[in-house]
C-alpha positions in Angstrom: -4.7 9.7 11.8 -7.3 8.5 9.3 -8.9 12.0 9.5 -5.5 13.5 8.5 -5.3 11.1 5.5 -8.9 12.0 4.4 -8.0 15.7 4.6 -4.9 15.2 2.6 -6.9 13.4 -0.1 -9.5 16.1 -0.1 -6.9 18.8 -0.6 -5.5 16.6 -3.4 -8.8 16.4 -5.2 -9.4 20.2 -4.9 -5.9 21.6 -5.6 -3.6 18.9 -6.9 -2.3 21.0 -9.8 -0.8 23.5 -7.3 1.3 20.8 -5.5 2.7 18.4 -8.0 5.6 18.7 -10.5 4.7 19.6 -14.1 5.7 16.1 -15.3 3.2 14.5 -12.9 0.5 17.0 -14.0 1.2 16.0 -17.6 1.6 12.2 -17.2 -0.2 11.5 -13.9 2.6 9.5 -12.3 6.2 8.4 -12.1 6.8 4.6 -12.0 9.2 1.9 -12.8 11.0 2.8 -16.1 10.4 6.5 -15.8 13.5 8.7 -16.1 14.6 12.3 -16.1 14.8 15.3 -13.9 11.5 14.6 -12.0 12.8 11.2 -11.0 16.1 12.7 -9.8 14.1 15.2 -7.7 11.9 12.4 -6.3 15.0 10.3 -5.4 16.6 13.3 -3.7 13.5 14.0 -1.6 13.2 10.4 -0.6 16.9 10.4 0.3 16.4 13.5 2.5 13.6 11.7 4.2 15.6 8.6 4.9 13.8 6.2 2.5 16.2 6.1 -0.5 19.8 4.9 -0.1 21.0 4.5 -3.6 22.6 7.1 -5.9 20.5 9.8 -7.5 20.4 8.6 -11.1 17.2 9.9 -12.6 16.1 6.4 -13.4 13.1 4.8 -11.6 14.3 1.3 -11.0 13.6 -1.3 -8.2 15.5 0.7 -5.5 13.3 3.8 -6.2 10.2 1.8 -6.4 11.0 0.2 -3.0 11.7 3.6 -1.5 8.4 4.9 -2.7 6.5 1.9 -1.3 8.2 2.4 2.0 7.2 6.0 2.1 3.7 5.2 1.1 3.4 2.6 3.8 4.8 4.7 6.5 2.5 7.7 5.6 -0.6 5.5 5.4 -1.0 5.6 1.6 -1.6 2.6 -0.7 1.8 1.0 -1.2 1.9 0.5 -4.9 5.3 1.9 -5.6 3.9 4.4 -8.1 4.6 8.1 -7.4 1.4 9.8 -8.4 -0.2 13.1 -7.2 -1.4 11.7 -3.9 2.2 10.6 -3.0 3.7 13.9 -4.0 1.1 15.8 -2.0 1.8 13.7 1.1 5.6 14.3 0.6 4.8 18.0 0.5 2.9 17.8 3.8 5.6 15.8 5.4 8.1 18.4 4.2 6.1 21.3 5.8 5.8 19.5 9.1 9.5 18.5 9.1 10.4 22.1 8.7 8.4 23.1 11.7 9.8 20.2 13.8 13.4 21.2 12.8 12.8 24.8 13.5 11.0 24.3 16.8 12.7 21.3 18.3 16.1 20.6 16.8 17.7 21.1 20.2 15.2 18.7 21.9 15.4 14.9 22.3 13.9 12.7 19.6 10.7 12.2 21.5 10.5 16.0 21.8 10.6 16.2 18.0 7.9 13.6 17.6 5.8 15.6 20.1 5.9 18.8 18.0 4.8 16.8 14.9 2.0 15.2 17.0 0.7 18.7 18.0 0.4 19.6 14.3 -1.6 16.5 13.6 -3.7 17.0 16.7 -4.6 20.5 15.6 -5.8 19.1 12.2 -8.2 16.9 14.1 -9.5 19.8 16.3 -12.3 21.9 15.0 -10.8 25.0 16.7 -7.9 24.9 14.1 -7.6 25.0 10.3 -8.1 21.7 8.5 -5.0 21.5 6.4 -1.3 21.5 7.2 -0.4 24.7 5.5 -3.0 26.8 7.3 -2.2 25.2 10.7 1.5 25.9 10.5 1.0 29.4 9.1 -1.7 30.5 11.5 -0.7 33.8 13.2 1.7 33.2 16.1 1.2 29.4 16.0 4.8 28.4 15.6 7.8 30.6 16.4 9.9 28.9 13.7 7.5 30.0 10.9 7.7 33.7 12.0 11.4 34.0 12.8 12.5 32.3 9.5 13.8 29.0 11.0 11.0 27.2 9.0 13.1 27.8 5.9 16.1 25.8 7.2 16.6 22.4 5.6 15.2 19.7 8.0 17.6 16.9 9.1 16.7 13.2 8.9 15.5 13.2 12.5 12.9 15.8 11.8 11.5 13.8 8.9 11.6 10.6 10.9 9.7 12.3 13.7 6.9 13.4 11.4 6.7 9.9 10.0 6.5 8.4 13.5 3.7 10.8 14.4 1.9 9.9 11.2 2.2 6.3 12.3 0.3 7.2 15.5 3.0 8.0 18.1 1.7 10.8 20.2 3.8 11.4 23.3 1.7 14.5 24.0 -1.5 12.5 24.6 -3.6 14.7 22.4 -2.1 18.1 23.2 -2.7 21.0 20.8 -0.4 23.5 22.4 3.1 23.5 23.7 5.4 26.2 25.1 8.6 26.8 27.0 7.4 27.9 30.5 10.8 29.7 31.1 10.3 31.8 27.9 6.6 32.2 27.4 5.3 35.8 27.8 1.6 35.3 26.9 -0.3 34.8 30.1 -3.2 33.1 28.1 -1.1 30.0 27.4 -0.8 29.4 31.2 -4.6 28.9 31.4 -4.5 25.8 29.2 -4.7 22.3 30.8 -1.2 21.0 31.2 -0.7 17.4 30.0 3.0 16.5 30.1 6.5 18.0 29.9 9.0 16.8 27.4 12.4 18.5 27.5 12.0 22.3 27.5 8.4 22.1 26.3 5.2 21.8 28.3 2.3 20.3 26.3 -1.2 21.3 27.0 -4.8 21.1 25.8 
């Protein structure tokens, strides 16, 4: 997981301006006392992810600060309660992974959802795959949900939670970088991979 955090920070250093809201680009961060549309957007995103339970007010008070700290802690960032570019970038990465989890595994058990998130992270640590979340999930034919449009569905709280649990180190796939439904798979190549475990309808493999 430390490798993933280092990669996120590298992407932040190289391309931060592409990922963060204009207010953050201009002012560098949102913190206690900040207010406005950008704070409302932050609160809503944290609410979607299950970290913010208060009303969306557009004011960065103690409840928002606590929610930001909780998100930072759970995603292995420095828990200072300040929403700066690194925090927004991590939120974007969690959002991307949650969309894949929701599209690929919303009919699976919770552990099945965590397993899909873990596969994404395992690919990031494997030199045979791209080294950033966006390229991993958009790799040709990598994830059915990306190619059939389900990626664009709004994730539910279980998808977000599954990603956070995977970021915390839960890997029910034991390092797998592939998964497939053996009842539906048509590409014979996938059957040549070393099987690791079956979770719900998915067989996970290396």
